[in-house]
C-alpha positions in Angstrom: 0.0 0.0 0.0 1.5 3.4 1.1 5.2 3.0 0.3 7.8 5.7 0.5 11.4 5.3 -0.7 14.3 7.1 1.0 17.4 7.5 -1.0 20.3 9.3 0.7 22.8 10.9 -1.7 26.4 10.1 -0.9 28.2 13.3 -1.6 31.2 15.3 -0.3 30.1 18.4 -2.2 29.7 21.4 0.1 27.5 24.4 -0.2 24.3 25.3 1.5 22.4 25.6 -1.8 23.4 22.1 -2.9 22.4 20.7 0.5 19.0 22.3 0.4 18.4 21.0 -3.2 19.4 17.5 -2.4 17.4 17.4 0.8 14.1 17.4 -1.0 15.2 14.3 -3.0 15.9 12.2 0.1 12.3 10.8 0.2 10.6 9.3 -2.8 7.1 7.9 -2.9 5.2 5.3 -4.8 2.4 6.7 -6.9 -0.6 6.1 -4.7 -3.3 7.5 -7.0 -5.8 4.7 -7.0 -7.7 6.3 -9.8 -4.8 5.3 -12.0 -4.9 1.7 -10.8 -1.4 2.1 -9.4 -0.6 -0.8 -7.2 2.2 -2.9 -5.9 0.3 -5.9 -4.6 1.2 -8.5 -7.3 4.4 -9.8 -8.9 3.7 -7.9 -12.2 2.7 -4.7 -10.4 5.5 -3.2 -8.4 7.7 -0.2 -8.1 5.6 2.7 -9.2 7.8 5.8 -8.5 7.1 9.5 -8.6 10.2 11.6 -7.7 13.6 11.8 -9.3 16.9 12.5 -7.7 19.1 15.6 -8.0 20.4 14.5 -11.4 16.8 13.9 -12.7 17.1 10.1 -12.5 14.1 8.1 -11.5 14.8 6.6 -8.0 14.1 2.9 -7.6 15.0 0.1 -5.3 18.1 -0.7 -7.3 19.4 2.7 -6.5 19.7 1.8 -2.8 22.1 -1.1 -3.4 25.5 -0.1 -1.8 24.0 2.9 -0.2 24.5 2.3 3.6 22.2 5.1 4.6 19.5 4.5 2.0 16.3 2.6 2.7 12.7 2.1 1.6 9.9 2.6 3.9 6.4 1.1 3.5 3.2 0.1 5.2 0.9 -2.8 5.0 -2.8 -1.7 4.8 -4.3 -4.8 6.3 -3.4 -8.5 7.0 -4.1 -9.5 3.4 -1.9 -6.7 1.9 1.4 -7.5 0.3 4.1 -5.2 -1.1 6.2 -6.2 -4.1 9.4 -4.3 -4.9 11.8 -5.3 -7.7 15.5 -4.5 -8.1 18.2 -5.4 -10.6 21.6 -6.6 -9.4 22.8 -6.6 -13.0 22.5 -2.8 -13.2 24.3 -2.5 -9.9 27.1 -4.8 -11.0 27.3 -3.0 -14.3 28.6 0.1 -12.6 31.6 -1.7 -11.2 34.4 -4.0 -12.5 34.7 -7.7 -12.6 37.0 -7.5 -9.6 34.5 -6.0 -7.2 30.8 -5.9 -7.7 30.6 -9.2 -9.4 32.1 -10.8 -6.4 29.8 -9.2 -3.8 27.1 -10.8 -1.7 24.0 -8.6 -1.7 21.6 -8.9 1.3 18.2 -7.4 1.7 17.1 -6.5 5.2 13.6 -5.9 6.5 13.6 -4.0 9.8 11.7 -1.4 11.8 8.9 -3.9 11.8 6.1 -2.3 13.9 6.0 -3.5 17.5 3.7 -6.4 18.1 3.8 -7.3 14.4 5.7 -10.1 12.5 6.3 -9.5 8.8 7.8 -12.0 6.4 10.3 -11.2 3.6 10.3 -13.4 0.5 12.7 -13.2 -2.4 11.8 -14.1 -6.0 13.9 -14.3 -9.2 12.8 -12.8 -12.5 10.7 -15.8 -13.3 8.8 -15.7 -10.0 10.7 -18.6 -8.4 11.2 -18.3 -4.7 14.9 -18.2 -4.0 15.1 -17.0 -0.5 13.0 -16.4 2.7 14.1 -13.8 5.3 15.6 -15.2 8.5 15.9 -13.4 11.8 19.1 -11.4 11.8 19.4 -10.9 15.6 18.6 -7.2 15.4 14.8 -7.5 15.4 14.6 -7.7 11.6 14.9 -10.3 8.8 17.5 -10.7 6.1 17.9 -12.7 2.9 20.9 -12.8 0.6 20.5 -12.8 -3.1 21.8 -16.2 -4.4 25.0 -16.0 -6.5 24.0 -19.0 -8.7 24.2 -17.5 -12.1 25.1 -14.3 -14.0 21.9 -14.6 -16.2 19.4 -13.9 -13.4 19.8 -10.2 -12.6 16.1 -9.3 -11.8 14.7 -10.0 -8.3 11.6 -9.0 -6.4 11.1 -8.9 -2.7 7.6 -9.4 -1.1 6.7 -8.1 2.3 3.6 -9.5 4.0 2.2 -10.2 7.4 3.2 -13.5 8.9 0.3 -15.9 9.3 -1.7 -14.8 12.3 0.2 -11.5 12.8 -1.5 -8.2 13.0 -0.3 -5.2 11.0 0.2 -1.6 12.0 -1.3 0.6 9.3 0.4 3.8 10.7 4.0 2.7 11.2 6.6 2.1 8.5 8.8 -0.9 7.9 12.2 -0.4 6.3 13.9 -2.2 3.5 17.6 -1.7 2.9 20.6 -3.4 1.2 24.0 -4.5 2.6 26.9 -5.7 0.4 29.9 -7.7 1.3 32.9 -9.0 -0.6 33.0 -12.7 -1.0 36.1 -14.5 0.3 36.3 -16.6 -2.9 35.1 -16.2 -6.5 31.3 -16.3 -6.7 29.5 -18.1 -9.5 28.6 -14.8 -11.3 32.3 -13.9 -11.4 33.4 -17.3 -12.5 30.7 -17.3 -15.3 31.8 -13.8 -16.4 35.4 -14.9 -16.6 34.5 -17.9 -18.7 32.4 -15.9 -21.0 35.0 -13.2 -21.4 37.4 -15.7 -22.9 35.1 -16.0 -25.9 33.3 -12.7 -26.1 36.2 -10.7 -27.3 37.0 -13.1 -30.1 33.2 -13.3 -31.0 32.9 -9.5 -31.3 36.1 -9.4 -33.4 35.0 -12.1 -35.8 31.5 -10.6 -36.2 33.1 -7.2 -36.9 35.4 -8.7 -39.5 32.6 -10.8 -41.0 34.2 -14.1 -40.1 32.4 -17.3 -39.0 32.0 -17.2 -35.2 30.1 -20.5 -34.8 32.7 -22.0 -32.4 32.5 -19.0 -30.0 28.7 -19.0 -30.1 28.5 -22.7 -29.3 31.0 -22.2 -26.4 29.0 -19.4 -25.0 25.8 -21.4 -25.3 27.4 -24.3 -23.4 28.5 -22.0 -20.6 25.0 -20.6 -20.4 23.4 -24.1 -20.2 25.9 -25.2 -17.6 25.0 -22.4 -15.3 21.3 -22.7 -15.9 21.5 -26.3 -14.8 23.5 -25.3 -11.7 20.9 -22.6 -10.9 18.0 -25.1 -11.1 19.9 -27.6 -9.0 20.7 -25.0 -6.3 17.1 -23.8 -6.2 15.7 -27.3 -5.8 18.2 -28.0 -3.0 17.1 -24.8 -1.3 13.4 -25.6 -1.5 13.9 -29.1 -0.1 16.0 -27.7 2.8 13.3 -25.1 3.5 10.5 -27.7 3.4 12.2 -30.1 5.8 10.8 -28.0 8.7 7.3 -28.6 7.5 7.4 -32.2 6.2 7.6 -35.5 8.1 10.8 -37.5 7.6 10.6 -39.1 4.2 7.6 -37.1 3.1 7.9 -35.5 -0.4 6.1 -32.4 -1.6 5.4 -33.0 -5.3 3.7 -31.0 -8.1 0.3 -32.7 -7.4 0.3 -31.6 -3.8 1.2 -28.0 -4.9 -1.7 -27.9 -7.4 -4.0 -29.3 -4.7 -3.1 -26.5 -2.3 -3.3 -23.8 -5.0 -6.8 -25.1 -6.0 -7.8 -25.0 -2.3 -6.5 -21.4 -2.0 -8.2 -20.3 -5.2 -11.6 -21.2 -3.9 -11.1 -19.1 -0.8 -10.7 -22.0 1.6 -8.5 -21.4 4.6 -5.0 -22.9 4.5 -3.2 -24.1 7.5 0.1 -22.4 8.6 2.0 -25.4 7.2 0.2 -25.3 3.9 0.9 -21.6 3.5 4.5 -22.1 4.3 4.9 -24.9 1.7 3.2 -22.8 -1.0 5.6 -19.9 -0.2 8.4 -22.3 -0.8 7.4 -24.2 -3.9 4.8 -22.0 -5.7 5.9 -19.2 -7.9 4.8 -15.6 -7.2 2.5 -15.7 -10.2 0.8 -18.9 -9.0 0.2 -17.5 -5.6 -1.1 -14.2 -7.1 -3.4 -16.1 -9.4 -4.8 -18.2 -6.6 -5.2 -15.1 -4.4 -7.0 -13.2 -7.2 -9.3 -16.2 -7.9 -10.2 -16.4 -4.2 -10.9 -12.7 -4.2 -13.0 -13.0 -7.3 -15.1 -15.8 -5.8 -15.6 -14.1 -2.5 -15.3 -10.3 -2.2 -15.9 -9.2 -5.8 -18.7 -11.7 -6.7 -20.5 -11.1 -3.4 -20.5 -7.3 -4.0 -21.6 -7.8 -7.6 -24.5 -10.1 -6.8 -25.6 -7.9 -3.9 -25.8 -4.9 -6.2 -27.8 -7.0 -8.7 -30.3 -8.0 -6.1 -30.5 -4.4 -4.9 -31.2 -3.3 -8.4 -34.2 -5.7 -8.7 -32.5 -8.6 -10.4 -34.0 -11.2 -8.1 -32.9 -14.3 -9.9 -29.3 -14.1 -11.2 -29.3 -15.4 -14.8 -26.5 -17.3 -16.5 -24.6 -15.1 -19.0 -21.2 -14.1 -20.4 -19.5 -10.8 -20.1 -16.6 -9.2 -21.9 -14.8 -6.1 -20.7 -12.8 -4.1 -23.3 -9.9 -1.8 -22.8 -12.3 1.1 -22.4 -13.6 -0.6 -19.2 -17.1 -1.1 -20.7 -18.9 -4.4 -20.0 -20.9 -6.1 -22.7 -23.3 -8.9 -21.7 -24.4 -11.8 -23.9 -27.1 -14.3 -23.0 -29.7 -12.1 -21.3 -32.8 -11.5 -23.4 -34.5 -9.0 -21.1 -33.1 -5.6 -22.2 -33.8 -4.0 -18.9 -32.0 -6.7 -16.9 -29.1 -6.7 -19.4 -28.7 -2.9 -19.1 -28.7 -3.2 -15.3 -26.2 -6.0 -15.3 -23.9 -4.1 -17.6 -24.1 -1.0 -15.5 -23.2 -2.9 -12.4 -20.3 -4.7 -14.0 -19.0 -1.4 -15.4 -18.4 -0.3 -11.8 -16.2 -3.3 -11.2 -14.4 -3.3 -14.6 -11.0 -2.4 -13.1 -11.1 -5.1 -10.6 -12.3 -7.7 -13.1 -9.6 -6.8 -15.6 -6.9 -7.0 -12.9 -8.2 -10.4 -11.8 -8.4 -11.6 -15.4 -4.7 -10.7 -16.1 -3.7 -12.6 -12.9 -5.9 -15.7 -13.5 -6.0 -16.2 -17.2 -3.4 -18.8 -18.5 -2.5 -16.8 -21.5 -2.0 -13.6 -19.5 0.1 -15.5 -16.9 2.3 -16.7 -19.8 3.3 -13.1 -20.5 6.6 -11.7 -19.5 6.7 -9.0 -16.8 7.4 -6.4 -19.4 4.5 -7.5 -21.5 2.2 -7.4 -18.5 3.4 -3.9 -17.6 2.9 -2.7 -21.1 -0.6 -4.2 -21.3 -1.6 -2.8 -18.0 -0.3 0.7 -18.9 -1.9 0.5 -22.3 -5.3 -0.2 -20.7 -4.8 2.7 -18.4 -3.8 5.1 -21.1 -6.6 4.0 -23.4 -9.1 4.8 -20.6 -7.5 8.2 -20.1 -7.6 9.0 -23.8 -11.2 7.9 -23.9 -12.2 10.3 -21.2 -10.0 13.2 -22.2 -10.9 13.2 -25.9 -14.5 11.8 -25.7 -13.4 8.7 -27.6 -11.9 10.7 -30.5 -8.3 9.6 -30.0 -7.0 6.1 -29.1 -3.5 4.7 -28.6 -3.5 3.5 -32.2 -3.9 7.1 -33.4 -0.8 8.2 -31.5 2.8 8.2 -32.8 6.1 9.4 -31.3 8.6 11.4 -33.3 11.8 12.6 -31.7 10.4 12.3 -28.2 7.2 14.2 -29.1 3.8 12.6 -28.9 1.8 13.2 -32.1 -1.9 12.9 -32.9 -3.3 14.8 -30.0 -5.6 17.8 -29.9 -4.1 21.1 -28.8 -4.8 21.2 -25.0 -3.8 17.5 -24.6 -0.7 18.0 -26.8 0.6 20.6 -24.5 -0.2 18.8 -21.3 1.5 15.6 -22.4 4.5 17.1 -24.3 5.2 19.9 -21.9 3.9 18.7 -18.6 6.6 20.7 -16.6 6.1 19.6 -12.9 2.6 18.2 -13.3 3.2 14.6 -12.1 -0.1 13.3 -13.4 0.8 14.1 -17.0 4.5 13.3 -16.5 3.3 9.8 -15.6 0.9 9.6 -18.6 3.7 10.8 -20.9 6.2 8.2 -19.6 3.7 5.4 -20.0 2.9 6.4 -23.6 6.6 6.6 -24.5 7.1 3.1 -23.0 4.2 1.7 -24.9 5.2 3.2 -28.2 8.8 2.1 -27.7 7.6 -1.5 -27.1 5.6 -1.3 -30.3 8.5 0.0 -32.3 10.9 -2.7 -31.1 8.4 -5.6 -31.4 6.5 -4.4 -34.4 3.1 -4.8 -32.7 1.1 -3.7 -29.7 -0.5 -5.9 -27.0 -4.0 -4.5 -27.0 -5.3 -6.0 -30.3 -8.8 -7.3 -29.4 -8.0 -7.5 -25.7 -11.0 -8.2 -23.5 -11.5 -9.8 -20.1 -14.1 -12.5 -20.5 -16.1 -14.2 -17.7 -19.0 -16.6 -17.4 -21.5 -15.9 -14.7 -23.6 -18.9 -13.7 -25.8 -18.7 -10.7 -23.7 -17.1 -8.0 -20.3 -18.1 -9.6 -18.0 -16.0 -11.7 -15.5 -17.9 -13.8 -12.6 -16.6 -15.8 
């Protein structure tokens, strides 16, 4: 929920004016404007920032690595709230040399946990695999070290959530920070970097000269596959070690048991502390998000929808299908009575944002998207709605182009607001999203909206994706 990010600039520069200027950049906040569907409560929705630093760079969690005085502060809004924050160790290592940052251990610490509360810290890799769970660090907090298993997994995400049975304090902040430490011996990322470097120079030279570089390409592929296998082996070993605490001797937690628990979770049934712990170990972040969204759909969202239908005079809930387009408008099929159909569509329109979010998390095709694709899709939906409202439906994303950093295809008032937003954060945010979407389309040759709609079947008092 409410999350602020504190980034302390490490500088020896003197001068009162500089100090005053940098002071206002010490705290950066997540965008909490709920009207923009800005959230950080799922694996594909994280790190929505607002402020920039003294050098006009967007501050993010990665910026805090190797900053001893820097930290992130956030709050949990209720016992079901979770906060996802991503960072990239590749960007951090890229600022150094092979001899130092590639051979560092990077630890994430959760502290300042509100008194009387117990929060968990879970670490996921870029594919959503759990690769670390915070352990008590002896200082009242929890820490987890980023695994040095491969050079090819730079993206990580931490999730903060209330431990099963723990209350939350909605007024007090928790802190997230990084600590780095040099490894005593070569880490795997450094070893891999050294092995690859042996072939990369020759590969570049041959490609530049137009020579055959098959040998170098094959060698690099073999190195990649070797470390991918090592990564998988280490992850499985970690999971089995973590699970030993919750399983009887000789008991095995297999894929069928995981699916059984995810199914139980998705229907809104209560899981035991042991079952939750095992899912946190073996299930991916996306699988947990999907089950959570499905449970919310079957309980909170459906109950509210059906209650509103009954209040509107729809005494017997009919079976029908609904599709919600990027404009947020619901279209119902299967209801003959025009009055009932109109009432149903009107009610579903008021839940369109929640239904689209749930669809993206639950639908198998959506779950198969990369994080970037999901981000672009989510932003495209948001921008399409904004344009629909701001232009009365006269301009859509497909009408917009970008030339030399300028957004084209807008009417005069909107053109100025988006191309010269000055310090208007709302339009700075819209502008950044449009540029990201159009850049994606330029690189990939297509957009992600084409015919998108969230489709549901409503039968009796059940809503199915």
